[in-house]
PATORVO-307773 format. One record per atom (N, C-alpha, C): residue number from 1; x, y, z; residue in three letters. Coordinates in Angstrom, 2 decimals, m for minus. Example, Ala and Ser with C-alpha at 12.3 -4.5 7.8 and 13.67 -1.06 7.14 Angstrom:
BEGIN
+-----+---------+---------+---------+-----+
!   k !       x !       y !       z !   r !
+-----+---------+---------+---------+-----+
!   1 !   13.19 !   m5.69 !    7.80 ! ALA !
!   1 !   12.30 !   m4.50 !    7.80 ! ALA !
!   1 !   13.20 !   m3.30 !    7.80 ! ALA !
!   2 !   12.85 !   m2.25 !    7.08 ! SER !
!   2 !   13.67 !   m1.06 !    7.14 ! SER !
!   2 !   12.90 !    0.03 !    7.87 ! SER !
+-----+---------+---------+---------+-----+
***
This chain:
BEGIN
+-----+---------+---------+---------+-----+
!   k !       x !       y !       z !   r !
+-----+---------+---------+---------+-----+
!   1 !  183.15 !   94.90 ! m238.53 ! MET !
!   1 !  181.77 !   94.78 ! m238.99 ! MET !
!   1 !  181.28 !   96.14 ! m239.50 ! MET !
!   2 !  180.41 !   96.05 ! m240.48 ! THR !
!   2 !  179.82 !   97.24 ! m241.08 ! THR !
!   2 !  178.33 !   97.26 ! m240.76 ! THR !
!   3 !  177.82 !   98.42 ! m240.39 ! THR !
!   3 !  176.40 !   98.59 ! m240.12 ! THR !
!   3 !  175.73 !   99.10 ! m241.38 ! THR !
!   4 !  174.69 !   98.39 ! m241.82 ! VAL !
!   4 !  173.91 !   98.79 ! m242.99 ! VAL !
!   4 !  172.51 !   99.14 ! m242.51 ! VAL !
!   5 !  172.12 !  100.39 ! m242.72 ! LEU !
!   5 !  170.81 !  100.88 ! m242.31 ! LEU !
!   5 !  169.93 !  101.08 ! m243.54 ! LEU !
!   6 !  168.70 !  100.63 ! m243.46 ! THR !
!   6 !  167.69 !  100.97 ! m244.46 ! THR !
!   6 !  166.54 !  101.61 ! m243.70 ! THR !
!   7 !  165.48 !  101.95 ! m244.39 ! THR !
!   7 !  164.35 !  102.57 ! m243.70 ! THR !
!   7 !  163.61 !  101.59 ! m242.81 ! THR !
!   8 !  163.87 !  100.29 ! m242.98 ! THR !
!   8 !  163.14 !   99.30 ! m242.19 ! THR !
!   8 !  164.01 !   98.42 ! m241.30 ! THR !
!   9 !  165.33 !   98.45 ! m241.47 ! ARG !
!   9 !  166.15 !   97.54 ! m240.66 ! ARG !
!   9 !  167.58 !   98.03 ! m240.50 ! ARG !
!  10 !  168.23 !   97.43 ! m239.52 ! GLU !
!  10 !  169.66 !   97.64 ! m239.27 ! GLU !
!  10 !  170.31 !   96.27 ! m239.31 ! GLU !
!  11 !  171.37 !   96.14 ! m240.10 ! THR !
!  11 !  172.04 !   94.86 ! m240.26 ! THR !
!  11 !  173.53 !   95.04 ! m240.04 ! THR !
!  12 !  174.14 !   94.10 ! m239.34 ! GLN !
!  12 !  175.59 !   94.05 ! m239.19 ! GLN !
!  12 !  176.13 !   93.06 ! m240.22 ! GLN !
!  13 !  177.13 !   93.47 ! m240.98 ! ALA !
!  13 !  177.65 !   92.60 ! m242.04 ! ALA !
!  13 !  179.16 !   92.70 ! m242.11 ! ALA !
!  14 !  179.76 !   91.60 ! m242.50 ! ALA !
!  14 !  181.20 !   91.59 ! m242.79 ! ALA !
!  14 !  181.34 !   92.06 ! m244.23 ! ALA !
!  15 !  181.60 !   93.34 ! m244.43 ! ALA !
!  15 !  181.61 !   93.93 ! m245.76 ! ALA !
!  15 !  182.99 !   94.44 ! m246.13 ! ALA !
!  16 !  183.20 !   94.54 ! m247.43 ! ARG !
!  16 !  184.35 !   95.27 ! m247.96 ! ARG !
!  16 !  183.80 !   96.62 ! m248.39 ! ARG !
!  17 !  184.24 !   97.67 ! m247.73 ! ALA !
!  17 !  183.67 !   98.98 ! m248.02 ! ALA !
!  17 !  184.76 !  100.01 ! m248.23 ! ALA !
!  18 !  184.46 !  100.96 ! m249.11 ! SER !
!  18 !  185.31 !  102.13 ! m249.32 ! SER !
!  18 !  184.38 !  103.34 ! m249.25 ! SER !
!  19 !  184.84 !  104.47 ! m249.72 ! SER !
!  19 !  184.00 !  105.66 ! m249.66 ! SER !
!  19 !  182.86 !  105.62 ! m250.67 ! SER !
!  20 !  182.93 !  104.72 ! m251.67 ! SER !
!  20 !  181.88 !  104.68 ! m252.69 ! SER !
!  20 !  181.35 !  103.28 ! m252.98 ! SER !
!  21 !  181.92 !  102.24 ! m252.38 ! GLU !
!  21 !  181.50 !  100.88 ! m252.66 ! GLU !
!  21 !  181.20 !  100.13 ! m251.37 ! GLU !
!  22 !  180.13 !   99.35 ! m251.41 ! LEU !
!  22 !  179.73 !   98.52 ! m250.27 ! LEU !
!  22 !  179.53 !   97.10 ! m250.79 ! LEU !
!  23 !  180.55 !   96.27 ! m250.65 ! TRP !
!  23 !  180.50 !   94.90 ! m251.14 ! TRP !
!  23 !  180.06 !   93.97 ! m250.02 ! TRP !
!  24 !  178.93 !   93.28 ! m250.24 ! LEU !
!  24 !  178.37 !   92.32 ! m249.29 ! LEU !
!  24 !  178.26 !   90.97 ! m249.98 ! LEU !
!  25 !  178.48 !   89.88 ! m249.23 ! ASN !
!  25 !  178.22 !   88.60 ! m249.88 ! ASN !
!  25 !  176.72 !   88.49 ! m250.14 ! ASN !
!  26 !  176.34 !   87.61 ! m251.04 ! ALA !
!  26 !  174.96 !   87.56 ! m251.52 ! ALA !
!  26 !  173.94 !   87.37 ! m250.39 ! ALA !
!  27 !  174.24 !   86.52 ! m249.43 ! SER !
!  27 !  173.27 !   86.29 ! m248.34 ! SER !
!  27 !  173.16 !   87.51 ! m247.43 ! SER !
!  28 !  174.28 !   88.18 ! m247.16 ! GLU !
!  28 !  174.22 !   89.40 ! m246.34 ! GLU !
!  28 !  173.52 !   90.53 ! m247.07 ! GLU !
!  29 !  173.71 !   90.61 ! m248.39 ! ALA !
!  29 !  173.03 !   91.64 ! m249.18 ! ALA !
!  29 !  171.52 !   91.43 ! m249.13 ! ALA !
!  30 !  171.09 !   90.18 ! m249.23 ! GLU !
!  30 !  169.66 !   89.90 ! m249.15 ! GLU !
!  30 !  169.12 !   90.22 ! m247.75 ! GLU !
!  31 !  169.87 !   89.86 ! m246.72 ! ALA !
!  31 !  169.42 !   90.14 ! m245.35 ! ALA !
!  31 !  169.33 !   91.64 ! m245.10 ! ALA !
!  32 !  170.26 !   92.41 ! m245.64 ! ALA !
!  32 !  170.29 !   93.85 ! m245.39 ! ALA !
!  32 !  169.29 !   94.62 ! m246.25 ! ALA !
!  33 !  169.08 !   94.18 ! m247.49 ! THR !
!  33 !  168.28 !   94.98 ! m248.43 ! THR !
!  33 !  167.00 !   94.32 ! m248.91 ! THR !
!  34 !  166.93 !   92.99 ! m248.83 ! GLY !
!  34 !  165.78 !   92.28 ! m249.38 ! GLY !
!  34 !  165.92 !   91.96 ! m250.85 ! GLY !
!  35 !  167.00 !   92.42 ! m251.50 ! TRP !
!  35 !  167.23 !   92.17 ! m252.92 ! TRP !
!  35 !  168.15 !   90.96 ! m253.08 ! TRP !
!  36 !  167.85 !   90.12 ! m254.08 ! THR !
!  36 !  168.67 !   88.94 ! m254.37 ! THR !
!  36 !  169.17 !   89.01 ! m255.81 ! THR !
!  37 !  170.27 !   88.31 ! m256.05 ! MET !
!  37 !  170.83 !   88.24 ! m257.40 ! MET !
!  37 !  170.26 !   87.02 ! m258.11 ! MET !
!  38 !  169.66 !   87.26 ! m259.28 ! LYS !
!  38 !  169.11 !   86.20 ! m260.12 ! LYS !
!  38 !  169.65 !   86.39 ! m261.54 ! LYS !
!  39 !  169.46 !   85.42 ! m262.42 ! PRO !
!  39 !  169.96 !   85.58 ! m263.79 ! PRO !
!  39 !  169.42 !   86.82 ! m264.49 ! PRO !
!  40 !  168.18 !   87.24 ! m264.15 ! GLU !
!  40 !  167.61 !   88.42 ! m264.80 ! GLU !
!  40 !  168.05 !   89.74 ! m264.16 ! GLU !
!  41 !  168.80 !   89.69 ! m263.07 ! GLY !
!  41 !  169.31 !   90.89 ! m262.41 ! GLY !
!  41 !  169.06 !   90.84 ! m260.92 ! GLY !
!  42 !  168.94 !   91.99 ! m260.29 ! PHE !
!  42 !  168.64 !   92.08 ! m258.86 ! PHE !
!  42 !  167.12 !   92.06 ! m258.70 ! PHE !
!  43 !  166.62 !   91.19 ! m257.83 ! CYS !
!  43 !  165.17 !   91.02 ! m257.71 ! CYS !
!  43 !  164.72 !   91.11 ! m256.25 ! CYS !
!  44 !  163.55 !   91.69 ! m256.09 ! LYS !
!  44 !  162.87 !   91.74 ! m254.79 ! LYS !
!  44 !  161.42 !   91.43 ! m255.08 ! LYS !
!  45 !  160.99 !   90.23 ! m254.71 ! GLY !
!  45 !  159.65 !   89.78 ! m255.07 ! GLY !
!  45 !  159.57 !   89.63 ! m256.59 ! GLY !
!  46 !  158.54 !   90.22 ! m257.19 ! ASP !
!  46 !  158.36 !   90.14 ! m258.63 ! ASP !
!  46 !  159.10 !   91.24 ! m259.39 ! ASP !
!  47 !  159.67 !   92.19 ! m258.68 ! LEU !
!  47 !  160.37 !   93.30 ! m259.30 ! LEU !
!  47 !  161.83 !   92.95 ! m259.52 ! LEU !
!  48 !  162.32 !   93.12 ! m260.74 ! CYS !
!  48 !  163.73 !   92.86 ! m261.05 ! CYS !
!  48 !  164.35 !   94.07 ! m261.75 ! CYS !
!  49 !  165.59 !   94.37 ! m261.40 ! VAL !
!  49 !  166.36 !   95.45 ! m262.00 ! VAL !
!  49 !  167.52 !   94.80 ! m262.75 ! VAL !
!  50 !  167.54 !   94.89 ! m264.08 ! PRO !
!  50 !  168.64 !   94.26 ! m264.82 ! PRO !
!  50 !  169.94 !   95.03 ! m264.64 ! PRO !
!  51 !  171.03 !   94.30 ! m264.71 ! ILE !
!  51 !  172.36 !   94.92 ! m264.66 ! ILE !
!  51 !  172.66 !   95.47 ! m266.05 ! ILE !
!  52 !  173.08 !   96.73 ! m266.16 ! PRO !
!  52 !  173.39 !   97.28 ! m267.48 ! PRO !
!  52 !  174.48 !   96.46 ! m268.17 ! PRO !
!  53 !  174.29 !   96.12 ! m269.45 ! PRO !
!  53 !  175.29 !   95.33 ! m270.18 ! PRO !
!  53 !  176.66 !   96.01 ! m270.17 ! PRO !
!  54 !  177.69 !   95.21 ! m269.94 ! GLY !
!  54 !  179.06 !   95.72 ! m269.92 ! GLY !
!  54 !  179.48 !   96.31 ! m268.60 ! GLY !
!  55 !  178.57 !   96.41 ! m267.62 ! ARG !
!  55 !  178.89 !   97.00 ! m266.32 ! ARG !
!  55 !  178.77 !   95.99 ! m265.19 ! ARG !
!  56 !  178.76 !   94.71 ! m265.52 ! GLU !
!  56 !  178.57 !   93.66 ! m264.53 ! GLU !
!  56 !  179.57 !   93.73 ! m263.38 ! GLU !
!  57 !  180.84 !   94.06 ! m263.67 ! THR !
!  57 !  181.86 !   94.07 ! m262.62 ! THR !
!  57 !  181.66 !   95.20 ! m261.61 ! THR !
!  58 !  180.86 !   96.21 ! m261.94 ! GLU !
!  58 !  180.54 !   97.27 ! m260.99 ! GLU !
!  58 !  179.58 !   96.78 ! m259.91 ! GLU !
!  59 !  178.80 !   95.74 ! m260.23 ! PHE !
!  59 !  177.73 !   95.29 ! m259.36 ! PHE !
!  59 !  177.97 !   93.93 ! m258.71 ! PHE !
!  60 !  178.66 !   93.03 ! m259.41 ! VAL !
!  60 !  178.84 !   91.67 ! m258.93 ! VAL !
!  60 !  180.30 !   91.25 ! m259.12 ! VAL !
!  61 !  180.85 !   90.65 ! m258.07 ! HIS !
!  61 !  182.20 !   90.08 ! m258.14 ! HIS !
!  61 !  182.21 !   88.82 ! m257.29 ! HIS !
!  62 !  182.46 !   87.68 ! m257.93 ! ASN !
!  62 !  182.38 !   86.38 ! m257.26 ! ASN !
!  62 !  181.00 !   86.25 ! m256.60 ! ASN !
!  63 !  180.94 !   86.08 ! m255.30 ! ASP !
!  63 !  179.67 !   85.96 ! m254.60 ! ASP !
!  63 !  179.32 !   87.24 ! m253.85 ! ASP !
!  64 !  179.88 !   88.37 ! m254.30 ! GLU !
!  64 !  179.64 !   89.64 ! m253.62 ! GLU !
!  64 !  178.83 !   90.59 ! m254.50 ! GLU !
!  65 !  178.03 !   91.41 ! m253.85 ! ILE !
!  65 !  177.19 !   92.40 ! m254.52 ! ILE !
!  65 !  177.55 !   93.77 ! m253.99 ! ILE !
!  66 !  177.71 !   94.73 ! m254.89 ! ASN !
!  66 !  177.97 !   96.11 ! m254.51 ! ASN !
!  66 !  176.63 !   96.79 ! m254.26 ! ASN !
!  67 !  176.19 !   96.79 ! m253.00 ! ALA !
!  67 !  174.88 !   97.34 ! m252.65 ! ALA !
!  67 !  174.79 !   98.83 ! m252.94 ! ALA !
!  68 !  175.88 !   99.57 ! m252.77 ! ALA !
!  68 !  175.86 !  101.01 ! m253.05 ! ALA !
!  68 !  175.63 !  101.26 ! m254.54 ! ALA !
!  69 !  176.24 !  100.47 ! m255.40 ! ALA !
!  69 !  176.04 !  100.62 ! m256.85 ! ALA !
!  69 !  174.61 !  100.26 ! m257.23 ! ALA !
!  70 !  174.07 !   99.21 ! m256.62 ! LEU !
!  70 !  172.67 !   98.83 ! m256.89 ! LEU !
!  70 !  171.75 !   99.97 ! m256.51 ! LEU !
!  71 !  171.95 !  100.56 ! m255.33 ! TRP !
!  71 !  171.09 !  101.66 ! m254.89 ! TRP !
!  71 !  171.19 !  102.84 ! m255.83 ! TRP !
!  72 !  172.40 !  103.17 ! m256.26 ! ALA !
!  72 !  172.58 !  104.28 ! m257.20 ! ALA !
!  72 !  171.91 !  103.98 ! m258.53 ! ALA !
!  73 !  171.99 !  102.73 ! m258.99 ! LEU !
!  73 !  171.34 !  102.33 ! m260.24 ! LEU !
!  73 !  169.83 !  102.53 ! m260.16 ! LEU !
!  74 !  169.25 !  102.29 ! m259.00 ! MET !
!  74 !  167.81 !  102.45 ! m258.81 ! MET !
!  74 !  167.43 !  103.90 ! m258.52 ! MET !
!  75 !  168.40 !  104.81 ! m258.45 ! GLY !
!  75 !  168.11 !  106.21 ! m258.18 ! GLY !
!  75 !  167.75 !  106.50 ! m256.75 ! GLY !
!  76 !  168.23 !  105.66 ! m255.84 ! LYS !
!  76 !  167.95 !  105.85 ! m254.42 ! LYS !
!  76 !  169.17 !  106.44 ! m253.72 ! LYS !
!  77 !  168.96 !  107.22 ! m252.65 ! PRO !
!  77 !  170.09 !  107.85 ! m251.97 ! PRO !
!  77 !  170.93 !  106.87 ! m251.16 ! PRO !
!  78 !  172.23 !  107.11 ! m251.18 ! VAL !
!  78 !  173.20 !  106.31 ! m250.43 ! VAL !
!  78 !  174.07 !  107.29 ! m249.65 ! VAL !
!  79 !  174.31 !  106.99 ! m248.38 ! ALA !
!  79 !  175.20 !  107.81 ! m247.56 ! ALA !
!  79 !  176.07 !  106.88 ! m246.72 ! ALA !
!  80 !  177.30 !  107.32 ! m246.47 ! THR !
!  80 !  178.20 !  106.52 ! m245.64 ! THR !
!  80 !  178.96 !  107.41 ! m244.69 ! THR !
!  81 !  179.43 !  106.82 ! m243.62 ! SER !
!  81 !  180.28 !  107.54 ! m242.68 ! SER !
!  81 !  181.65 !  107.75 ! m243.33 ! SER !
!  82 !  182.44 !  108.68 ! m242.84 ! PRO !
!  82 !  183.77 !  108.92 ! m243.43 ! PRO !
!  82 !  184.67 !  107.67 ! m243.43 ! PRO !
!  83 !  184.49 !  106.80 ! m242.46 ! THR !
!  83 !  185.33 !  105.59 ! m242.38 ! THR !
!  83 !  184.72 !  104.42 ! m243.14 ! THR !
!  84 !  183.48 !  104.54 ! m243.62 ! GLY !
!  84 !  182.84 !  103.47 ! m244.38 ! GLY !
!  84 !  182.32 !  102.34 ! m243.53 ! GLY !
!  85 !  182.23 !  102.54 ! m242.21 ! ASP !
!  85 !  181.75 !  101.45 ! m241.35 ! ASP !
!  85 !  180.24 !  101.52 ! m241.09 ! ASP !
!  86 !  179.58 !  102.61 ! m241.52 ! VAL !
!  86 !  178.13 !  102.74 ! m241.41 ! VAL !
!  86 !  177.61 !  103.24 ! m242.76 ! VAL !
!  87 !  176.60 !  102.55 ! m243.28 ! TRP !
!  87 !  175.99 !  102.90 ! m244.56 ! TRP !
!  87 !  174.49 !  103.06 ! m244.39 ! TRP !
!  88 !  173.91 !  104.04 ! m245.08 ! PHE !
!  88 !  172.46 !  104.19 ! m245.12 ! PHE !
!  88 !  172.01 !  104.06 ! m246.57 ! PHE !
!  89 !  171.09 !  103.13 ! m246.81 ! LEU !
!  89 !  170.51 !  102.92 ! m248.14 ! LEU !
!  89 !  169.06 !  103.37 ! m248.05 ! LEU !
!  90 !  168.78 !  104.56 ! m248.59 ! GLY !
!  90 !  167.47 !  105.19 ! m248.41 ! GLY !
!  90 !  166.46 !  104.86 ! m249.49 ! GLY !
!  91 !  165.28 !  105.42 ! m249.34 ! GLU !
!  91 !  164.21 !  105.28 ! m250.32 ! GLU !
!  91 !  164.17 !  106.52 ! m251.20 ! GLU !
!  92 !  163.74 !  106.33 ! m252.44 ! ASP !
!  92 !  163.67 !  107.45 ! m253.37 ! ASP !
!  92 !  162.49 !  108.36 ! m253.00 ! ASP !
!  93 !  162.48 !  109.56 ! m253.55 ! ALA !
!  93 !  161.46 !  110.55 ! m253.22 ! ALA !
!  93 !  160.06 !  110.07 ! m253.59 ! ALA !
!  94 !  159.91 !  109.38 ! m254.71 ! GLN !
!  94 !  158.58 !  108.91 ! m255.13 ! GLN !
!  94 !  158.01 !  107.91 ! m254.12 ! GLN !
!  95 !  158.83 !  106.99 ! m253.65 ! THR !
!  95 !  158.36 !  106.01 ! m252.67 ! THR !
!  95 !  157.96 !  106.70 ! m251.36 ! THR !
!  96 !  158.78 !  107.66 ! m250.91 ! ARG !
!  96 !  158.44 !  108.41 ! m249.69 ! ARG !
!  96 !  157.15 !  109.19 ! m249.87 ! ARG !
!  97 !  156.99 !  109.80 ! m251.04 ! ASN !
!  97 !  155.78 !  110.58 ! m251.32 ! ASN !
!  97 !  154.55 !  109.69 ! m251.32 ! ASN !
!  98 !  154.64 !  108.51 ! m251.94 ! GLU !
!  98 !  153.51 !  107.59 ! m251.97 ! GLU !
!  98 !  153.14 !  107.14 ! m250.55 ! GLU !
!  99 !  154.14 !  106.93 ! m249.71 ! ALA !
!  99 !  153.86 !  106.54 ! m248.33 ! ALA !
!  99 !  153.14 !  107.66 ! m247.58 ! ALA !
! 100 !  153.55 !  108.90 ! m247.81 ! LEU !
! 100 !  152.88 !  110.02 ! m247.16 ! LEU !
! 100 !  151.44 !  110.18 ! m247.65 ! LEU !
! 101 !  151.23 !  110.00 ! m248.95 ! LEU !
! 101 !  149.89 !  110.15 ! m249.51 ! LEU !
! 101 !  148.95 !  109.04 ! m249.05 ! LEU !
! 102 !  149.49 !  107.90 ! m248.67 ! SER !
! 102 !  148.64 !  106.79 ! m248.23 ! SER !
! 102 !  148.03 !  107.06 ! m246.86 ! SER !
! 103 !  148.57 !  108.01 ! m246.13 ! LEU !
! 103 !  148.14 !  108.36 ! m244.78 ! LEU !
! 103 !  148.27 !  107.20 ! m243.81 ! LEU !
! 104 !  149.10 !  106.23 ! m244.14 ! GLU !
! 104 !  149.35 !  105.10 ! m243.25 ! GLU !
! 104 !  150.69 !  105.32 ! m242.56 ! GLU !
! 105 !  150.68 !  105.28 ! m241.26 ! ALA !
! 105 !  151.91 !  105.50 ! m240.49 ! ALA !
! 105 !  152.86 !  104.33 ! m240.68 ! ALA !
! 106 !  154.15 !  104.59 ! m240.78 ! PRO !
! 106 !  155.10 !  103.48 ! m240.89 ! PRO !
! 106 !  155.14 !  102.70 ! m239.58 ! PRO !
! 107 !  155.43 !  101.42 ! m239.69 ! ASP !
! 107 !  155.47 !  100.58 ! m238.50 ! ASP !
! 107 !  156.70 !  100.92 ! m237.66 ! ASP !
! 108 !  156.55 !  100.86 ! m236.36 ! PHE !
! 108 !  157.66 !  101.02 ! m235.44 ! PHE !
! 108 !  157.35 !  100.22 ! m234.18 ! PHE !
! 109 !  158.39 !   99.95 ! m233.40 ! THR !
! 109 !  158.24 !   99.17 ! m232.17 ! THR !
! 109 !  158.90 !   99.94 ! m231.04 ! THR !
! 110 !  158.18 !  100.08 ! m229.93 ! LEU !
! 110 !  158.69 !  100.78 ! m228.75 ! LEU !
! 110 !  158.29 !  100.02 ! m227.49 ! LEU !
! 111 !  159.08 !  100.16 ! m226.42 ! PRO !
! 111 !  158.72 !   99.48 ! m225.17 ! PRO !
! 111 !  157.72 !  100.31 ! m224.37 ! PRO !
! 112 !  156.88 !   99.62 ! m223.57 ! ASP !
! 112 !  156.02 !  100.32 ! m222.63 ! ASP !
! 112 !  156.80 !  100.53 ! m221.33 ! ASP !
! 113 !  156.14 !  101.01 ! m220.28 ! PHE !
! 113 !  156.83 !  101.29 ! m219.03 ! PHE !
! 113 !  157.41 !  100.04 ! m218.37 ! PHE !
! 114 !  156.88 !   98.88 ! m218.70 ! ASN !
! 114 !  157.37 !   97.61 ! m218.15 ! ASN !
! 114 !  158.40 !   96.94 ! m219.04 ! ASN !
! 115 !  158.73 !   97.55 ! m220.15 ! GLY !
! 115 !  159.74 !   97.00 ! m221.05 ! GLY !
! 115 !  159.18 !   96.08 ! m222.12 ! GLY !
! 116 !  157.87 !   95.83 ! m222.12 ! LYS !
! 116 !  157.27 !   94.98 ! m223.14 ! LYS !
! 116 !  157.18 !   95.75 ! m224.45 ! LYS !
! 117 !  157.62 !   95.10 ! m225.55 ! LEU !
! 117 !  157.63 !   95.76 ! m226.85 ! LEU !
! 117 !  156.25 !   95.73 ! m227.50 ! LEU !
! 118 !  155.86 !   96.84 ! m228.10 ! HIS !
! 118 !  154.60 !   96.96 ! m228.83 ! HIS !
! 118 !  154.90 !   97.58 ! m230.19 ! HIS !
! 119 !  154.32 !   97.02 ! m231.24 ! SER !
! 119 !  154.46 !   97.55 ! m232.60 ! SER !
! 119 !  153.17 !   98.22 ! m233.02 ! SER !
! 120 !  153.29 !   99.19 ! m233.88 ! LEU !
! 120 !  152.10 !   99.86 ! m234.38 ! LEU !
! 120 !  151.19 !   98.87 ! m235.10 ! LEU !
! 121 !  151.78 !   97.89 ! m235.79 ! THR !
! 121 !  150.96 !   96.90 ! m236.51 ! THR !
! 121 !  150.13 !   96.04 ! m235.56 ! THR !
! 122 !  150.49 !   96.00 ! m234.27 ! ASP !
! 122 !  149.67 !   95.25 ! m233.30 ! ASP !
! 122 !  148.28 !   95.87 ! m233.16 ! ASP !
! 123 !  148.14 !   97.12 ! m233.56 ! PHE !
! 123 !  146.89 !   97.85 ! m233.35 ! PHE !
! 123 !  146.17 !   98.18 ! m234.66 ! PHE !
! 124 !  146.52 !   97.51 ! m235.75 ! ARG !
! 124 !  145.85 !   97.76 ! m237.03 ! ARG !
! 124 !  144.35 !   97.52 ! m236.89 ! ARG !
! 125 !  143.60 !   98.33 ! m237.61 ! ARG !
! 125 !  142.14 !   98.30 ! m237.62 ! ARG !
! 125 !  141.54 !   98.71 ! m236.26 ! ARG !
! 126 !  142.34 !   99.36 ! m235.44 ! GLN !
! 126 !  141.84 !   99.92 ! m234.18 ! GLN !
! 126 !  142.15 !  101.40 ! m234.19 ! GLN !
! 127 !  141.34 !  102.16 ! m233.53 ! ARG !
! 127 !  141.63 !  103.60 ! m233.40 ! ARG !
! 127 !  142.64 !  103.78 ! m232.29 ! ARG !
! 128 !  143.68 !  104.53 ! m232.61 ! ILE !
! 128 !  144.71 !  104.81 ! m231.62 ! ILE !
! 128 !  145.07 !  106.29 ! m231.68 ! ILE !
! 129 !  145.61 !  106.78 ! m230.61 ! LEU !
! 129 !  146.07 !  108.15 ! m230.53 ! LEU !
! 129 !  147.58 !  108.11 ! m230.32 ! LEU !
! 130 !  148.32 !  108.68 ! m231.25 ! LEU !
! 130 !  149.77 !  108.78 ! m231.11 ! LEU !
! 130 !  150.12 !  110.17 ! m230.64 ! LEU !
! 131 !  150.84 !  110.24 ! m229.55 ! ILE !
! 131 !  151.27 !  111.53 ! m229.01 ! ILE !
! 131 !  152.80 !  111.55 ! m229.08 ! ILE !
! 132 !  153.32 !  112.56 ! m229.73 ! THR !
! 132 !  154.78 !  112.67 ! m229.87 ! THR !
! 132 !  155.25 !  113.99 ! m229.27 ! THR !
! 133 !  156.51 !  114.04 ! m229.01 ! TRP !
! 133 !  157.11 !  115.24 ! m228.46 ! TRP !
! 133 !  158.54 !  115.32 ! m228.96 ! TRP !
! 134 !  158.98 !  116.52 ! m229.21 ! ALA !
! 134 !  160.37 !  116.74 ! m229.60 ! ALA !
! 134 !  160.87 !  118.01 ! m228.90 ! ALA !
! 135 !  162.13 !  118.05 ! m228.60 ! SER !
! 135 !  162.68 !  119.19 ! m227.85 ! SER !
! 135 !  162.98 !  120.39 ! m228.73 ! SER !
! 136 !  162.95 !  120.23 ! m230.03 ! TRP !
! 136 !  163.25 !  121.38 ! m230.86 ! TRP !
! 136 !  161.97 !  122.08 ! m231.17 ! TRP !
+-----+---------+---------+---------+-----+
***
């Protein structure tokens, strides 16, 4: 199994991976990235990225999608472990910058002392105080 990490999720997938290619079947690609293959290209909601003409085999083969090639096409960072069993598909600098400028904290979920999970979105429209600590 291959672990695919994005900024919002972690997915386990049966992938064909090398040092530069991450081939996922179409349903696993959608589960991991949110992007689907349509006749007009790769789509997420109303946004579609067309496949460059003549380069179709770099991105699609049978029912598989090369998620690493899609990410590179969109100008987003891709990183993998030396063995290719863990992949990170990141967000581009503009998207990260827009998130910082919005002053809205990204959603996260953590357990309380009793083990009950709480998400930041549970407290939207309420004033909260976030206290963090790091050892460095």
